[in-house]
C-alpha positions as a printed Julia matrix, in Angstrom:
406×3 Matrix{Float64}:
 142.33  -6.02  149.31
 140.12  -4.62  146.51
 137.06  -5.64  148.58
 138.4   -3.79  151.63
 139.09  -0.63  149.45
 135.65  -0.89  147.87
 134.01  -1.25  151.25
 135.97   1.7   152.61
 134.98   3.84  149.61
 131.27   2.83  150.09
 131.38   3.72  153.77
 133.01   7.07  152.94
 130.58   7.8   150.23
 127.68   6.98  152.45
 129.07   9.17  155.2
 129.36  12.11  152.75
 125.78  11.56  151.53
 124.53  11.57  155.16
 126.35  14.85  155.86
 125.06  16.5   152.71
 121.55  15.2   153.27
 121.64  16.4   156.92
 122.77  19.85  155.85
 119.9   20.26  153.38
 117.33  18.86  155.79
 118.47  21.45  158.25
 118.11  24.17  155.55
 114.54  22.98  154.64
 113.57  22.94  158.36
 115.02  26.49  158.92
 113.26  27.93  155.83
 109.95  26.35  156.85
 110.37  27.7   160.4
 111.2   31.13  159.07
 108.21  31.26  156.71
 105.94  29.97  159.5
 106.96  32.39  162.23
 108.33  35.32  160.28
 105.96  37.38  158.05
 106.91  38.68  154.63
 106.2   42.22  153.59
 103.24  40.91  151.53
 101.48  40.25  154.87
 101.67  43.97  155.47
  99.37  44.57  152.49
  96.59  42.88  154.55
  97.14  44.92  157.66
  94.91  48.02  158.37
  96.38  51.19  156.96
  97.82  53.45  159.68
  95.51  56.23  160.72
  96.8   58.84  160.97
  99.53  57.92  158.53
 103.05  58.88  159.71
 104.93  61.27  157.45
 107.53  59.35  155.42
 110.5   60.72  153.54
 112.14  58.4   150.99
 115.74  59.06  150.09
 117.07  57.43  146.9
 120.82  57.98  146.07
 121.78  57.43  142.39
 125.09  57.36  140.64
 124.78  56.88  136.83
 121.53  54.99  136.98
 120.01  55.94  133.64
 118.82  52.42  132.85
 116.76  52.03  136.08
 115.94  55.51  137.45
 112.74  55.88  135.42
 111.46  52.54  136.78
 111.89  53.4   140.44
 110.54  56.85  139.89
 107.32  55.53  138.28
 106.84  52.88  141.02
 107.19  55.59  143.72
 104.66  57.87  142.0
 102.22  54.99  142.08
 102.41  54.47  145.83
  99.01  54.36  147.51
 100.44  55.72  150.82
  98.9   59.17  151.55
 101.82  60.98  153.38
 105.11  60.67  151.71
 107.78  62.71  150.0
 110.76  61.57  147.98
 114.25  63.0   147.74
 116.45  61.79  144.8
 120.12  62.55  145.36
 122.04  62.42  142.12
 125.67  61.79  143.03
 128.31  62.79  140.44
 126.14  61.52  137.54
 127.82  61.7   134.14
 125.04  60.07  132.1
 121.38  60.88  131.39
 120.11  60.0   134.88
 118.87  63.55  135.57
 117.1   64.04  132.28
 115.32  60.68  132.47
 114.4   61.2   136.14
 112.91  64.69  135.49
 110.86  63.34  132.58
 109.61  60.45  134.73
 108.57  62.72  137.65
 106.7   65.11  135.27
 106.77  67.96  137.86
 105.25  65.82  140.66
 105.47  68.16  143.69
 106.01  65.25  146.08
 109.45  64.77  144.62
 112.67  66.66  145.12
 115.95  66.24  143.14
 119.28  67.2   144.69
 122.45  67.29  142.6
 125.92  66.48  144.09
 129.01  67.38  142.13
 131.61  65.88  144.53
 132.15  63.44  147.44
 134.51  64.44  150.28
 137.5   62.35  151.11
 136.86  59.83  153.92
 133.16  59.24  152.8
 131.74  56.41  150.83
 129.86  57.85  147.83
 126.44  56.36  148.52
 126.65  57.17  152.27
 127.52  60.8   151.57
 124.67  61.09  149.07
 122.12  59.83  151.6
 123.52  62.06  154.29
 123.13  65.14  152.05
 119.63  64.04  151.23
 118.71  64.02  154.94
 120.63  67.24  155.72
 119.48  69.34  152.77
 115.82  68.4   152.47
 113.02  69.94  154.52
 110.88  66.9   153.81
 113.5   64.69  155.56
 113.64  67.11  158.57
 109.89  67.05  159.02
 109.44  63.25  158.53
 108.46  60.87  161.3
 109.77  57.84  159.27
 112.86  57.8   156.99
 113.13  55.24  154.21
 116.36  54.64  152.3
 116.21  52.66  149.09
 118.36  51.99  146.06
 117.79  53.36  142.6
 117.69  49.81  141.07
 114.61  48.85  142.99
 110.88  48.78  141.93
 108.18  49.25  144.5
 104.74  47.54  144.49
 102.0   50.2   144.76
 101.3   49.09  148.33
 104.94  48.69  149.41
 105.36  51.76  151.61
 101.93  51.29  153.15
 102.58  47.61  153.87
 106.03  48.25  155.5
 104.79  51.13  157.61
 101.83  49.05  158.82
 104.21  46.08  159.59
 106.63  48.42  161.41
 103.89  49.86  163.57
 102.25  46.5   164.32
 105.56  45.04  165.49
 106.65  48.26  167.25
 110.0   48.37  165.34
 112.58  51.13  165.29
 114.13  49.7   162.05
 112.63  47.61  159.28
 114.54  46.22  156.35
 113.45  44.14  153.34
 115.31  41.48  151.4
 114.13  42.37  147.93
 112.92  39.85  145.39
 115.66  39.67  142.85
 115.08  39.55  139.12
 116.18  36.62  136.95
 116.86  38.04  133.45
 120.56  37.21  132.85
 122.23  33.77  133.06
 124.13  34.74  136.24
 120.91  35.93  137.93
 119.38  32.58  137.18
 122.37  30.3   137.88
 124.55  32.1   140.45
 122.29  34.59  142.21
 120.24  31.96  144.17
 123.43  30.47  145.64
 124.96  33.84  146.32
 121.82  35.16  148.13
 121.44  31.89  150.09
 125.07  32.12  151.3
 124.4   35.59  152.61
 121.17  34.47  154.22
 123.03  31.52  155.77
 125.52  33.88  157.37
 122.73  36.27  158.56
 119.56  34.21  159.29
 116.43  36.3   159.29
 115.14  34.9   162.58
 118.42  35.91  164.29
 118.47  39.32  162.59
 115.02  40.1   164.05
 115.84  39.05  167.6
 116.09  41.7   170.25
 118.41  39.98  172.68
 122.04  38.95  173.0
 121.57  36.28  170.25
 120.79  38.95  167.58
 122.81  38.69  164.41
 122.73  42.29  163.27
 121.83  42.56  159.6
 119.97  44.88  157.22
 119.65  45.35  153.46
 120.49  48.81  152.11
 118.1   48.28  149.21
 115.31  49.11  151.74
 115.85  50.54  155.16
 112.98  52.06  157.13
 113.72  53.9   160.36
 111.83  55.8   162.91
 113.32  59.27  162.57
 114.16  59.57  166.25
 115.79  56.13  166.27
 117.83  57.01  163.14
 119.15  60.13  164.78
 119.91  58.32  168.01
 122.3   55.94  166.26
 124.05  58.88  164.57
 122.62  58.55  161.12
 124.71  57.93  158.03
 127.33  60.36  159.31
 128.2   57.76  162.0
 129.05  55.21  159.24
 130.46  57.66  156.66
 133.37  55.52  155.55
 131.5   52.13  155.37
 131.1   50.28  152.07
 128.33  48.18  153.57
 126.6   50.96  155.49
 123.4   48.89  155.92
 125.26  46.3   158.03
 127.08  49.04  159.98
 123.81  50.73  160.78
 122.28  47.41  161.83
 125.25  46.84  164.19
 124.86  50.24  165.72
 121.14  49.67  166.18
 121.91  46.33  167.93
 124.38  48.1   170.22
 121.68  50.64  171.13
 119.07  47.86  171.58
 116.78  49.34  169.0
 114.08  47.0   167.91
 114.73  45.66  164.32
 113.09  43.44  161.88
 114.31  42.01  158.51
 111.68  40.49  156.21
 111.45  38.91  152.76
 109.87  41.29  150.31
 107.89  38.38  148.67
 107.46  40.43  145.5
 106.49  43.74  147.19
 109.98  45.14  146.33
 111.91  44.0   143.2
 115.58  44.69  142.49
 117.94  43.99  139.69
 121.28  44.29  141.56
 123.67  44.0   138.63
 123.41  44.21  134.78
 126.49  42.27  133.82
 128.71  39.45  135.16
 131.69  41.65  135.97
 129.65  43.97  138.17
 127.92  40.96  139.73
 131.32  39.58  140.82
 132.58  42.97  142.06
 129.36  43.64  143.96
 129.16  40.3   145.74
 132.85  40.41  146.6
 132.23  43.76  148.32
 129.2   42.4   150.14
 130.9   39.25  151.4
 134.13  41.16  152.2
 132.41  43.73  154.42
 130.05  41.14  155.82
 133.12  39.14  156.99
 134.55  42.31  158.56
 137.32  42.25  155.98
 138.82  39.1   157.47
 140.29  36.73  154.76
 140.0   33.8   157.2
 136.28  34.29  157.51
 135.86  34.49  153.78
 137.8   31.27  153.24
 135.75  29.45  156.01
 132.55  30.66  154.45
 133.68  29.5   150.99
 133.75  25.89  152.18
 129.98  25.73  152.53
 128.95  26.44  148.91
 131.83  24.23  147.66
 131.19  21.24  149.9
 127.36  21.32  150.25
 126.3   23.15  147.11
 128.76  21.93  144.44
 130.58  18.78  145.4
 127.98  17.36  147.8
 125.1   16.93  145.37
 127.53  15.39  142.84
 128.52  12.81  145.46
 124.88  12.1   146.22
 124.16  11.46  142.57
 127.23   9.24  142.27
 126.12   7.14  145.25
 122.68   6.7   143.77
 123.97   5.71  140.42
 126.45   3.2   141.89
 123.62   1.71  143.99
 121.74   1.15  140.78
 124.71  -0.18  138.75
 126.57  -2.41  141.25
 125.67  -6.07  141.56
 122.84  -6.68  144.05
 124.06  -6.95  147.58
 124.44  -5.14  150.9
 126.86  -2.57  149.47
 124.6   -1.67  146.54
 121.5   -1.58  148.73
 123.21   0.75  151.2
 124.4    3.12  148.53
 121.02   3.18  146.8
 119.06   3.76  150.04
 121.38   6.45  151.42
 121.82   8.07  147.99
 118.07   8.29  147.39
 117.44   9.64  150.87
 120.16  12.29  150.45
 118.75  13.21  147.01
 115.31  13.83  148.58
 116.92  15.89  151.3
 118.86  18.01  148.8
 115.8   18.5   146.65
 113.69  19.51  149.69
 116.27  21.99  150.8
 116.89  23.52  147.44
 113.21  23.81  146.57
 112.55  25.63  149.87
 115.46  28.06  149.07
 114.11  28.73  145.57
 110.49  29.14  146.6
 111.2   31.46  149.51
 113.35  33.71  147.31
 111.03  33.45  144.3
 113.8   32.12  142.11
 112.64  30.13  139.07
 112.53  26.42  139.86
 113.49  25.55  136.32
 117.09  26.57  137.14
 117.42  24.47  140.27
 119.59  21.81  138.46
 122.13  24.62  137.79
 122.62  25.2   141.58
 125.88  23.17  141.87
 127.42  25.34  139.17
 126.17  28.49  140.86
 127.59  27.28  144.22
 130.96  26.63  142.59
 131.06  30.19  141.18
 130.04  31.63  144.59
 133.0   29.69  146.06
 135.22  31.39  143.48
 133.78  34.86  144.39
 134.48  34.25  148.1
 137.97  32.95  147.47
 138.8   35.88  145.18
 137.4   38.31  147.8
 139.87  36.81  150.33
 142.75  37.04  147.89
 141.95  40.61  146.98
 142.0   41.58  150.54
 145.35  39.87  151.19
 147.02  41.55  148.21
 145.48  44.99  148.93
 143.4   45.27  145.89
 141.03  48.31  146.14
 137.31  48.0   146.14
 135.73  49.84  143.15
 132.14  50.97  143.88
 129.91  53.84  142.79
 132.48  55.5   140.64
 135.21  55.53  143.3
 138.1   53.3   144.37
 138.5   52.44  148.14
 141.5   50.94  149.87
 140.23  48.64  152.59
 142.7   47.43  155.31
 142.7   43.74  156.21
 141.5   42.74  159.68
 143.0   39.64  161.24
């Protein structure tokens, strides 16, 4: 009987290793295919500069961003694009954001600062700020291209030029970048790669950039570039005034109207530090996953199985199989465990390395990925629970009650 149990456990462990290895082989293949057939924003730096250059208006909403506003302002002042204007919309700021911003701009006439004291009921704060920036700025009304970016970003000097060139080359109506995320804090190094991978798994870049019925509409509000006529055709931010993930809502409207869209990795051309502390990291990613799942708890719970099974538990089982193959007495059972465990280990490593390299995450933190995946599972499960018990979403200085969808 013990032999039967041991054989059964060996077969089960081998099956688990094959499933985990297969998953990460598929990941490595998909990442390689994406990188081969889908350019990054850095490629745009090598494209010819548009001549004549379309007029670009950049709208940056900001709510209490004193720690980052100077950085984004300086990076925008350094842009090498010849025809752009910037509108900063300071939304109900109670800190030193305005003072720091005006010091950083130093009277640069290409920049305009709008001050908002209130947000109307029924509007999400960020969405209203962007809407007012478009409505109240002459630079926005005269622009041929409209770029919406977050205050916690930092632009490479060639970023605007590269993205405009890429948009024109590919004849897009909407272009969005997945920014290169910073890795300063422990959660950015340990959890963020798994969190970003889970979002990319749900919204693959190759499908987000399709222009047929297989399109998986997606965009990143950290960087959204529109043709002005296309933006107006989809109703602008007013059409998504109550959305907490307005980028995804705009992408879905663009898909409904068959507008041509492209989503690209920034590859260092756009940097972003999304969250400064662990509490805001958790709140932020819960909001992202919740709205991405259309506020359906069942979808959140289904998504949570992937980081738990293939990111946290799976690699542990692969390691266990390999160790047992080394420690058991020589024989068929030990040989099978060792061979399958090693093969699955190589597959896991290949998949994880491809994820880390494509996102520019530091490889030195790759061994922490199972812990990061476990914490992402917790974020997803808590997001589902918060929805079910009616907990409000706190974002941008306001609290929002979001109804559950079944």
